[in-house]
C-alpha positions as CSV (number, residue, x, y, z in Angstrom):
1,M,52.5,-41.5,-53.2
2,Q,49.9,-44.3,-53.4
3,R,46.6,-44.2,-51.6
4,A,44.8,-47.0,-49.7
5,D,41.6,-47.2,-47.7
6,E,43.2,-50.1,-45.9
7,L,46.9,-51.1,-46.0
8,T,48.1,-54.4,-44.4
9,V,51.8,-54.9,-43.9
10,V,53.3,-58.3,-43.1
11,H,56.7,-58.1,-41.5
12,H,59.5,-60.7,-41.7
13,D,58.8,-61.8,-38.1
14,D,55.2,-62.6,-39.1
15,T,53.7,-59.7,-37.3
16,V,51.0,-57.7,-39.1
17,S,50.4,-53.9,-39.1
18,R,47.1,-52.5,-40.4
19,F,46.4,-48.9,-41.4
20,I,43.2,-47.2,-42.5
21,D,43.0,-44.2,-44.9
22,V,46.6,-43.7,-45.7
23,T,49.0,-42.7,-48.4
24,Y,52.3,-44.6,-48.7
25,T,55.4,-45.2,-50.7
26,L,57.2,-48.5,-51.1
27,D,60.6,-48.3,-52.6
28,R,64.2,-49.6,-52.2
29,Q,64.6,-47.9,-48.9
30,G,61.4,-49.4,-47.4
31,L,57.9,-48.4,-46.7
32,R,56.7,-45.0,-45.5
33,V,53.1,-44.6,-44.4
34,L,51.3,-41.3,-43.8
35,T,47.9,-41.4,-42.1
36,A,45.0,-39.0,-42.6
37,A,45.7,-37.7,-39.1
38,G,49.2,-36.7,-40.2
39,D,51.1,-39.5,-38.3
40,E,54.0,-41.0,-40.2
41,Q,55.6,-44.4,-39.8
42,A,58.6,-45.8,-41.7
43,F,59.7,-49.4,-42.0
44,G,63.1,-50.4,-43.3
45,R,63.4,-52.4,-46.5
46,H,64.4,-55.6,-44.5
47,D,61.4,-55.3,-42.2
48,V,58.6,-55.6,-44.8
49,L,57.8,-59.0,-46.3
50,T,54.7,-58.0,-48.2
51,T,51.9,-55.4,-48.4
52,H,48.3,-55.6,-49.3
53,A,46.4,-52.4,-50.2
54,S,42.7,-52.0,-50.9
55,L,41.0,-48.9,-52.3
56,A,37.2,-48.7,-52.4
57,H,35.6,-47.6,-55.7
58,R,34.1,-44.4,-54.4
59,E,32.2,-43.6,-57.5
60,L,30.5,-47.1,-57.3
61,A,29.9,-47.0,-53.6
62,A,26.7,-45.0,-53.1
């Protein structure tokens, strides 16, 4: 699983979903997002247009 401090998902209908502090997988079946609180969301492969993930450089942020 990939990790992101912030994950933005743009859907095919131009709606946007934003997640903070998540792990996720993006594969042929779609996108699966697991939050730090343990919540899980899944988006089908035809629902996701693009994703943008950012990860802070923890060792540099002091």
